[in-house]
C-alpha positions as a LaTeX table, in Angstrom:
\begin{tabular}{lrrr}
\hline
Residue & $x$ (\AA) & $y$ (\AA) & $z$ (\AA) \\
\hline
Unk1 & 145.69 & 48.75 & 109.32 \\
Unk2 & 145.26 & 52.44 & 110.08 \\
Unk3 & 144.35 & 54.55 & 107.08 \\
Unk4 & 146.45 & 57.65 & 106.45 \\
Unk5 & 144.80 & 61.01 & 107.01 \\
Unk6 & 144.22 & 63.31 & 104.07 \\
Unk7 & 142.77 & 66.78 & 103.65 \\
Unk8 & 141.14 & 68.60 & 100.78 \\
Unk9 & 139.81 & 72.12 & 100.38 \\
Unk10 & 137.76 & 73.62 & 97.58 \\
Unk11 & 135.49 & 76.54 & 96.76 \\
Unk12 & 132.46 & 76.82 & 94.53 \\
Unk13 & 129.67 & 79.14 & 93.50 \\
Unk14 & 126.31 & 78.47 & 95.12 \\
Unk15 & 123.79 & 77.50 & 92.44 \\
Unk16 & 121.35 & 80.35 & 91.84 \\
Unk17 & 118.25 & 78.38 & 92.81 \\
Unk18 & 119.93 & 77.44 & 96.11 \\
Unk19 & 120.64 & 81.03 & 97.12 \\
Unk20 & 116.97 & 81.49 & 98.04 \\
Unk21 & 116.32 & 77.94 & 99.23 \\
Unk22 & 115.12 & 77.90 & 102.85 \\
Unk23 & 116.74 & 74.50 & 103.41 \\
Unk24 & 119.99 & 74.90 & 101.48 \\
Unk25 & 122.37 & 74.69 & 104.44 \\
Unk26 & 120.10 & 72.44 & 106.48 \\
Unk27 & 120.00 & 69.79 & 103.75 \\
Unk28 & 123.78 & 69.83 & 103.38 \\
Unk29 & 124.23 & 69.43 & 107.11 \\
Unk30 & 121.71 & 66.61 & 107.46 \\
Unk31 & 123.54 & 64.68 & 104.75 \\
Unk32 & 126.92 & 65.43 & 106.35 \\
Unk33 & 125.79 & 64.38 & 109.81 \\
Unk34 & 124.74 & 61.00 & 108.41 \\
Unk35 & 127.73 & 60.32 & 106.15 \\
Unk36 & 130.66 & 61.98 & 107.89 \\
Unk37 & 130.64 & 60.33 & 111.35 \\
Unk38 & 130.30 & 56.87 & 109.77 \\
Unk39 & 133.24 & 57.55 & 107.46 \\
Unk40 & 135.55 & 59.47 & 109.83 \\
Unk41 & 135.21 & 62.77 & 107.95 \\
Unk42 & 135.55 & 66.08 & 109.78 \\
Unk43 & 135.88 & 69.71 & 108.75 \\
Unk44 & 133.92 & 72.90 & 108.18 \\
Unk45 & 131.84 & 74.66 & 105.54 \\
Unk46 & 131.98 & 78.46 & 105.30 \\
Unk47 & 129.67 & 80.37 & 102.97 \\
Unk48 & 127.95 & 83.61 & 102.06 \\
Unk49 & 125.25 & 84.36 & 99.48 \\
Unk50 & 127.55 & 83.51 & 96.54 \\
Unk51 & 130.29 & 81.09 & 97.60 \\
Unk52 & 131.04 & 77.91 & 99.49 \\
Unk53 & 134.48 & 77.19 & 100.94 \\
Unk54 & 134.94 & 73.77 & 102.47 \\
Unk55 & 137.71 & 71.97 & 104.30 \\
Unk56 & 137.40 & 68.19 & 104.78 \\
Unk57 & 139.76 & 65.68 & 106.38 \\
Unk58 & 139.72 & 61.94 & 106.82 \\
Unk59 & 140.79 & 58.70 & 105.06 \\
Unk60 & 142.20 & 59.51 & 101.62 \\
Unk61 & 139.93 & 57.25 & 99.59 \\
Unk62 & 136.86 & 58.55 & 101.42 \\
Unk63 & 137.83 & 62.20 & 100.90 \\
Unk64 & 138.51 & 61.69 & 97.19 \\
Unk65 & 135.20 & 59.82 & 96.76 \\
Unk66 & 133.36 & 62.58 & 98.62 \\
Unk67 & 134.91 & 65.27 & 96.43 \\
Unk68 & 133.84 & 63.39 & 93.28 \\
Unk69 & 130.27 & 63.48 & 94.60 \\
Unk70 & 130.53 & 67.18 & 95.42 \\
Unk71 & 131.61 & 68.01 & 91.87 \\
Unk72 & 128.27 & 66.61 & 90.64 \\
Unk73 & 126.17 & 68.13 & 93.39 \\
Unk74 & 123.63 & 70.51 & 91.83 \\
Unk75 & 123.96 & 72.92 & 94.73 \\
Unk76 & 127.46 & 73.76 & 93.53 \\
Unk77 & 128.72 & 75.40 & 90.34 \\
Unk78 & 132.30 & 75.84 & 89.13 \\
Unk79 & 133.87 & 73.66 & 91.81 \\
Unk80 & 137.52 & 74.63 & 92.21 \\
Unk81 & 140.01 & 72.39 & 94.02 \\
Unk82 & 142.50 & 74.43 & 96.04 \\
Unk83 & 144.73 & 72.18 & 98.12 \\
Unk84 & 145.12 & 68.52 & 99.04 \\
Unk85 & 147.69 & 66.57 & 100.99 \\
Unk86 & 148.54 & 64.09 & 103.72 \\
Unk87 & 148.30 & 65.16 & 107.34 \\
Unk88 & 149.51 & 63.53 & 110.55 \\
Unk89 & 146.64 & 64.74 & 112.73 \\
Unk90 & 143.13 & 66.09 & 112.44 \\
Unk91 & 142.55 & 69.80 & 112.82 \\
Unk92 & 138.83 & 69.51 & 113.66 \\
Unk93 & 138.20 & 66.34 & 115.69 \\
Unk94 & 134.71 & 67.20 & 116.91 \\
Unk95 & 133.27 & 68.90 & 113.85 \\
Unk96 & 131.51 & 66.37 & 111.63 \\
Unk97 & 130.90 & 69.39 & 109.42 \\
Unk98 & 130.45 & 72.79 & 110.97 \\
Unk99 & 128.49 & 75.27 & 108.79 \\
Unk100 & 129.37 & 78.91 & 109.31 \\
Unk101 & 128.22 & 82.00 & 107.47 \\
Unk102 & 131.21 & 84.29 & 107.07 \\
Unk103 & 129.43 & 87.25 & 108.69 \\
Unk104 & 128.49 & 85.18 & 111.71 \\
Unk105 & 132.07 & 83.90 & 111.87 \\
Unk106 & 133.47 & 87.43 & 111.72 \\
Unk107 & 131.16 & 88.39 & 114.58 \\
Unk108 & 132.20 & 85.40 & 116.71 \\
Unk109 & 135.89 & 85.58 & 115.84 \\
Unk110 & 137.31 & 88.95 & 114.87 \\
Unk111 & 140.44 & 87.74 & 112.94 \\
Unk112 & 138.15 & 86.37 & 110.22 \\
Unk113 & 137.09 & 89.92 & 109.33 \\
Unk114 & 140.25 & 90.09 & 107.22 \\
Unk115 & 138.56 & 87.67 & 104.79 \\
Unk116 & 135.59 & 89.93 & 104.06 \\
Unk117 & 134.56 & 90.44 & 101.30 \\
Unk118 & 134.38 & 86.65 & 101.08 \\
Unk119 & 135.70 & 85.64 & 97.65 \\
Unk120 & 137.40 & 82.25 & 98.16 \\
Unk121 & 137.16 & 81.37 & 94.48 \\
Unk122 & 139.94 & 83.90 & 93.83 \\
Unk123 & 142.20 & 82.85 & 96.71 \\
Unk124 & 145.63 & 81.38 & 96.12 \\
Unk125 & 146.95 & 78.54 & 98.28 \\
Unk126 & 148.51 & 80.93 & 100.77 \\
Unk127 & 145.22 & 82.70 & 101.35 \\
Unk128 & 143.40 & 79.37 & 101.73 \\
Unk129 & 146.01 & 78.17 & 104.20 \\
Unk130 & 145.63 & 81.33 & 106.28 \\
Unk131 & 141.84 & 80.99 & 106.34 \\
Unk132 & 142.02 & 77.37 & 107.49 \\
Unk133 & 144.45 & 78.52 & 110.18 \\
Unk134 & 141.91 & 81.09 & 111.39 \\
Unk135 & 139.28 & 78.36 & 111.71 \\
Unk136 & 141.76 & 76.15 & 113.54 \\
Unk137 & 142.42 & 78.92 & 116.07 \\
Unk138 & 138.68 & 79.42 & 116.49 \\
Unk139 & 138.25 & 75.67 & 117.02 \\
Unk140 & 140.36 & 75.93 & 120.17 \\
Unk141 & 138.26 & 78.73 & 121.70 \\
Unk142 & 135.52 & 78.11 & 124.32 \\
Unk143 & 132.70 & 79.33 & 122.06 \\
Unk144 & 133.60 & 76.72 & 119.45 \\
Unk145 & 132.73 & 73.92 & 121.87 \\
Unk146 & 129.04 & 74.80 & 121.62 \\
Unk147 & 129.06 & 74.57 & 117.83 \\
Unk148 & 129.99 & 70.91 & 117.37 \\
Unk149 & 126.44 & 70.09 & 116.24 \\
Unk150 & 125.41 & 73.60 & 115.22 \\
Unk151 & 122.96 & 73.86 & 112.32 \\
Unk152 & 120.84 & 76.72 & 111.04 \\
Unk153 & 117.82 & 76.74 & 108.77 \\
Unk154 & 118.60 & 79.97 & 106.93 \\
Unk155 & 119.11 & 80.73 & 103.28 \\
Unk156 & 122.52 & 82.12 & 102.31 \\
Unk157 & 120.94 & 85.32 & 101.00 \\
Unk158 & 118.93 & 85.84 & 104.20 \\
Unk159 & 122.08 & 85.65 & 106.28 \\
Unk160 & 123.62 & 88.44 & 104.22 \\
Unk161 & 120.47 & 90.58 & 104.37 \\
Unk162 & 120.09 & 90.15 & 108.12 \\
Unk163 & 123.76 & 90.82 & 108.71 \\
Unk164 & 123.58 & 94.01 & 106.66 \\
Unk165 & 120.45 & 95.17 & 108.47 \\
Unk166 & 122.03 & 94.62 & 111.87 \\
Unk167 & 125.21 & 96.39 & 110.82 \\
Unk168 & 123.38 & 99.46 & 109.49 \\
Unk169 & 120.35 & 99.47 & 111.77 \\
Unk170 & 120.87 & 102.99 & 113.14 \\
Unk171 & 121.48 & 104.45 & 109.67 \\
Unk172 & 118.39 & 102.74 & 108.28 \\
Unk173 & 116.24 & 104.03 & 111.14 \\
Unk174 & 117.36 & 107.61 & 110.46 \\
Unk175 & 116.63 & 107.16 & 106.76 \\
Unk176 & 113.17 & 105.80 & 107.56 \\
Unk177 & 112.36 & 108.79 & 109.76 \\
Unk178 & 113.57 & 111.21 & 107.07 \\
Unk179 & 111.53 & 109.39 & 104.42 \\
Unk180 & 108.44 & 109.55 & 106.63 \\
Unk181 & 108.90 & 113.30 & 107.13 \\
Unk182 & 109.42 & 113.83 & 103.41 \\
Unk183 & 106.28 & 111.90 & 102.50 \\
Unk184 & 104.29 & 113.83 & 105.13 \\
Unk185 & 105.56 & 117.12 & 103.70 \\
Unk186 & 104.71 & 116.12 & 100.12 \\
Unk187 & 101.26 & 114.98 & 101.18 \\
Unk188 & 100.65 & 118.28 & 102.97 \\
Unk189 & 101.75 & 120.23 & 99.88 \\
Unk190 & 99.57 & 118.11 & 97.61 \\
Unk191 & 96.57 & 118.52 & 99.89 \\
Unk192 & 97.07 & 122.30 & 100.11 \\
Unk193 & 97.37 & 122.63 & 96.31 \\
Unk194 & 94.27 & 120.49 & 95.81 \\
Unk195 & 92.29 & 122.64 & 98.25 \\
Unk196 & 93.51 & 125.84 & 96.57 \\
Unk197 & 92.61 & 124.46 & 93.17 \\
Unk198 & 89.14 & 123.47 & 94.33 \\
Unk199 & 88.58 & 126.93 & 95.83 \\
Unk200 & 89.64 & 128.54 & 92.54 \\
Unk201 & 87.18 & 126.39 & 90.61 \\
Unk202 & 84.34 & 127.43 & 92.95 \\
Unk203 & 85.28 & 131.11 & 92.56 \\
Unk204 & 85.33 & 130.80 & 88.75 \\
Unk205 & 81.90 & 129.09 & 88.79 \\
Unk206 & 80.38 & 131.92 & 90.87 \\
Unk207 & 81.55 & 134.54 & 88.42 \\
\hline
\end{tabular}
């Protein structure tokens, strides 16, 4: 007997100690790549330095059991269920669980930029539905084919820092040059004042 397909989507806060964990996303993916293919679960996980947003699909009992486990996972806080329901087909056949940082996603697929800042915990069902639709459109693009087994060993906070640095690289370089010039000027002034002060002391000693 064929089991009916079911989907579930939720968001959560990333536990504070996981924000700086070098293996946060890697550990989640290793677990998913073991459990999900065996249990016919597919979907995606999108995140930034504060939030997870996950879409999962598969047999109903399996999805509900998986969500119960997620609610007790110490990597998550304040798990919020958004939407559930029966579906007639899978949206993400080849993704056992694709992890995607929102800033990387916005770089690879421009329509997702409308969801930055990434605050899924505050989304209503309509906003969640639109976001899943964006991922579904991305799934059909050529670049998505190379991400079926994509994993990355980066902390959520590092992804945000690196994304910010890349985005503002030119501005930061200008600021660094200006700071260097300012420090050089202050050092020159300090050195000149010190030399003048030393000369004054010598003159006073002579008299």
